[in-house]
N, C-alpha and C positions, 0 to 999 in steps of 0.2 A: 552422517558424514558422507560427502560426495567424493568419488574417486577412491583410490586405494586407501586402506586404513592406515593411519599414522601411528606406527609402533616403533620407529627408529628415528635417530637424528636425521636432519636433511628434510624436514617437512616444509613444503611450500604451500602457502595459503593464496588462492587466486581470488581477487576481488571482482575484476571486471575485464571485459574484452573491448578493445577499441580498434578503430580502423586506422588511427594515426597515433604516433606517440603523444602522450599528454604533455602539458607544459612542464619543463624540468623544474622550474621554481616552485610551482604548486606541488609537485610530487615531493620535492625536498622538504617543504614546510609542513606536509601532511603527516600525521601520526596514525599508524594503523593500530595493531594490537600492542598493548603495553609490553608484553613479553618478547615481541619480535624485533627484527632489525629494521632498517629503513625500507621504505617502499621503493621498488625498482620496476623497470620495464623489461619484459621478457618477449622477444620476437617469436612469433609462432606462425609460420607459413603465410606471411603477408599481413597478419593481424598482430596486435600488441596486447599483451597481458600485463596488468598491474598486479604485482605479486609482493609477498613478504615472506622471508624466511622466519619460521616460528619453531619453538622448541617442542619436541615430542612429549616432554614431561607435562606440558600444559595442553597439548593439542592431540595427544594420543586418544584412541577411541574411548577408553574407559574414562580418562580424565575429562575429555570434552563432554561426555554424556553427563557427568556429575555436574559440570559447570552450567550446562544448558538447563539443568533442573533447579538451579538456584536463581531466583529472580534478579538479584543484584548482579550476578555474573552474566546472565543472559542479556541484561541491559547494556553492560560494558561491551560484550561481544557485538551486539547489534550497532552500537554507536561507532565502534572501530570499524566494522564492515562498512558503514555508511561513509566514514571519512575516506576509506580506500576508494570507494566507488566515485565519490565526489571528486577526488584527486584525478581520477581517470577521465573525467567528463569535461575537462577545461577546453578542449579543442574540437569538440564534435560529439556525435552520439556514442553511447556506450551500451554494452549489454551487461547489466549487473548479474553476477553469478550468485547462486544461493549462499547464504551465510555459512562459513565454515566449509568452503570447497577446498579440500586438502589433497595434495599429491605427494608422493615420494620423489622429491627432486624436480629439477627443471624438465628433464626429458619426458617424464610421465605427464606433466602438465601440458607440454607442447603437443604430445601425441593426442591427448584427450581433446584438445581444442581443434587440432587440425582435422580430426575425424569428423568434426561437425562444422567445418568451415563454410560450406554452402548455406547452411541454415543461419549461421552467425552473420554472414555478410548480408543475407536477406533481411535479418532483423535490424542491422545497423542502418541499412537503406530506409527501412520502414520508420525508424525512430528519428531520422534526421529532421531537425527543425521542428520537433514536436516535444511537448512536455505533458506530464500527468497532473490532473487535478483530482483531489479526493473530496467527495461529498458524503456527508453523514446526515441522515434524516431520522429524527426521533419524533414520537408522538408527543403532542404538546400536553403539559400538565393542566389538569382541570380542577377548578376551585371546588367543585362538588366532591371530588375525591379527597381533597385535603380536609374537608369537614366531616367525612363519613364516620371517622372513628369517634369524634365528639358526639355525633348524633347517636351512635350505637350505645354509648354509655349513658345518654340522657333519656333514652326512650325505651319502651319495651312493648311486649305483646304483639297482638295480631297487626296493629297498625305498622309497627316497626318492620315486621316480616314482609308486609306488602311494599313498603317503601324500599326495602332492601332488594326485593325482587325487581322492582322498577329500576332501581339504580343499576343493577347488573345488566338489564336490557339496554339501558342507556350507554353503559360502558362498552358493551358489544357493538352497538351502533357506532359509537365514537371511534372504536378501534377499526371497524371496517371502513369508516370514512377516512381515517388517517392513512390506512394502507392504500386507499385509492388516491389520495393526495400525493403520497410518496411515489407512486407509479407515475403520476402526472409530472412531478419534478423530474424523474428519470427521463421520461419521454421528451420533455422540453430541452434538457441539456444535451441529449443525444443529437439533436439537430445541429449542434455546433461542434461535435467531435467526430473524429474519424474512426474511433473504436471506443467501446465501453465494456466494462466488466463489473460484476458484482462479487464482493467478498462476503463471507459469512458475517451476518450481523454480530456485533460485539455484545457480550453479556452485560448486565447492569453493573456487575462487579468491576468490569474493566472501564465502563463509561463513567461510573459514579453518578449516573442519573436514575431517577425513580421511574422514568418512562422507558418503554422498549425502543431499541434502535430498529427502524423499519427498513432502512436502506443504507448499505455501506458500499458505495459505488466509486469507481475510478473511471476517468475520462481522458482519452488521449486526444490532445488538441493541437492543431497546427499553430505554430507561433503567429502566423498571419491572422488567425481567427481568435486570438487570445482576448482582444478587446470585446468582440461579440459575445464570447463565453462569459466573461466576467460581467457584462451588462445584463445578460440573461440571469445570472445569479443575483445581481442586484434587484432585478425586477421581481424575481421569485420571493425574495426576502423582504421586500419593501412595500408591495402593493396589496397585501392582505388576501391574496387569492386562495392561500392555503392555510387557513387558521388552525387546522387540526394537527399541524406538524411544525417542527422547528428545524431549520436547514443550516448546517455548518459546512463551510468549504475551506480548503487550504490548497495552496499551490503557488506557483508552478514547482513541480518535483521532477527529479530524474524518473523516467517512466518504468519503475520496477514492475508494475503490474502487467505491462505489455512486453516484457523482455523474456518471456518464457518460450523456449524452443520446443517444449514438449506438449504444448496446448495452444490452440488458436483462439484469441479473444473474439467475441462476437462483434459484428460490424455495428456502428452506432445507428445506422438507419439504411434501409435498402436504397433509398433515394434521398439524398441530402437536399433540403430546400435552402434557398438563399436566406442568409441571416438578415433580419430587419435592421435597419440603421439605428 
């Protein structure tokens, strides 16, 4: 939990920081956490916080820790957090705060944000007219892998061991080739982005795929360059240049990955080239 621990009534959950008040209608129609009150705007030294009063019984440190360890509760908390951030983003850039950013009352929240005002204002300027795109690259499934189990049960002896050894070499080669293709995808997309970052690849349990995730990237794209970025994605997925991988993209999103004030995302490229038509 960020900020002071929530152990008494009067807990305030902060969703996002904006440079201007969000649309009142959007704010009134948005629902934050089920247990809390309506979303509201809290002025903070020239900035605007979108906040919600929430009960300490559900958002105290111990109660919250238990909820975060339950997958169904974690999903509800994450969805509520996104609704609050989206409500804040109707009239300009926002800096989403980490999920479950909690303070003892309005004054504590305002002090915490005011102490970081220069960084937050810089981030708001940086995120203006830009959105995030998520790109996940997985190794492609190979027909030879799917038939390996059947071959193992139907053959035996020295011949099988030799074929198994050759198959392992092929798999290592294919994996290395797929890694190279994932790097090429990343390099190409960075040409059309102002910044990029890599998240930890998701496990097979989370992706539901048999093949490993090789790249879990996020790209910060100028709204003016959106068409060029999506065309690059279309070329990557349509022209067969990278047969060893499968590329999945989604967006545009609020730029969560680039709104961290405690770390600087890497530049997309030292010198951006002009995007092809």
